[in-house]
C-alpha positions as CSV (number, residue, x, y, z in Angstrom):
1,X,-0.8,-16.2,14.7
2,X,-1.1,-13.0,16.5
3,X,-4.2,-12.2,18.4
4,X,-7.1,-10.7,16.3
5,X,-7.4,-7.0,16.3
6,X,-10.1,-5.0,14.7
7,X,-8.9,-4.1,11.2
8,X,-9.7,-0.4,11.6
9,X,-7.4,-0.2,14.6
10,X,-4.5,-1.7,12.8
11,X,-1.6,0.4,11.4
12,X,-0.2,-0.5,8.0
13,X,3.0,-2.1,9.4
14,X,1.2,-4.2,12.1
15,X,-1.3,-5.4,9.2
16,X,1.4,-6.2,6.7
17,X,3.5,-8.1,9.4
18,X,0.5,-10.1,10.4
19,X,-0.5,-11.0,6.8
20,X,3.2,-11.9,6.2
21,X,2.7,-14.5,9.1
22,X,-0.7,-15.7,7.9
23,X,0.7,-16.3,4.2
24,X,3.9,-18.1,5.8
25,X,1.4,-20.6,7.9
26,X,-0.6,-21.1,4.8
27,X,2.4,-22.0,2.8
28,X,3.8,-24.2,5.4
29,X,0.8,-26.4,5.4
30,X,-0.1,-28.9,8.3
31,X,-3.1,-27.0,9.1
32,X,-6.8,-28.6,9.1
33,X,-9.1,-27.3,6.6
34,X,-11.0,-25.2,9.2
35,X,-7.7,-23.6,10.1
36,X,-6.7,-23.0,6.7
37,X,-10.0,-21.1,6.1
38,X,-9.7,-19.0,9.2
39,X,-6.4,-17.9,8.1
40,X,-7.4,-17.4,4.5
41,X,-10.4,-15.2,5.7
42,X,-7.8,-13.2,8.1
43,X,-5.5,-12.6,5.3
44,X,-8.3,-11.2,3.2
45,X,-9.1,-9.0,6.0
46,X,-5.7,-8.0,6.5
47,X,-5.0,-7.5,2.8
48,X,-7.9,-5.0,2.9
49,X,-6.7,-3.1,5.8
50,X,-3.2,-2.8,3.9
51,X,-5.2,-1.6,0.8
52,X,-7.1,1.1,2.6
53,X,-3.8,2.3,4.1
54,X,-2.1,2.7,0.7
55,X,-5.0,4.3,-1.1
56,X,-5.2,6.9,1.9
57,X,-1.5,7.5,1.4
58,X,-1.8,7.8,-2.1
59,X,-4.7,10.3,-1.9
60,X,-2.7,12.3,0.6
61,X,0.4,12.3,-1.7
62,X,-1.9,13.6,-4.9
63,X,-3.6,16.2,-2.8
64,X,-0.1,17.6,-1.3
65,X,1.0,17.5,-5.0
66,X,-2.0,19.1,-6.5
67,X,-1.5,21.8,-3.8
68,X,2.0,22.3,-4.6
69,X,1.2,22.5,-8.3
70,X,-1.8,24.6,-8.3
71,X,-5.1,24.0,-10.1
72,X,-3.0,24.3,-13.6
73,X,-0.6,21.6,-12.8
74,X,3.2,21.8,-12.9
75,X,3.6,23.4,-16.3
76,X,1.7,26.5,-14.9
77,X,4.4,27.1,-12.4
78,X,7.2,26.6,-15.0
79,X,7.9,23.0,-13.6
80,X,8.1,19.8,-15.5
81,X,6.1,16.8,-14.7
82,X,8.1,13.9,-12.6
83,X,8.7,10.6,-14.2
84,X,7.7,7.6,-12.8
85,X,11.3,7.4,-11.3
86,X,10.9,10.9,-9.7
87,X,13.3,12.6,-12.2
88,X,12.2,15.7,-13.6
89,X,12.6,16.6,-17.2
90,X,15.4,14.4,-17.9
91,X,16.0,12.6,-20.8
92,X,16.3,8.7,-20.7
93,X,18.6,8.6,-23.6
94,X,22.5,8.3,-23.1
95,X,23.2,11.0,-25.9
């Protein structure tokens, strides 16, 4: 496993990669109970770091969209809200 680093100092990709390694080692087995518990605890820490990064990214995206659309939302500027797949105002039917 990689050296333990303070979770607040880890970037998203760094935390994600270490989490992948922790999961790989847990799934492979062959570790003592104590080692497995330590890996599990590290995995929980890393998952929290990743969640904080993702939550922060979502907040930044939401703020940027709100700023772009203004206080009234996209309808106030004549736009249409984007669907989950990023398309704007398109009909999903084959018509």
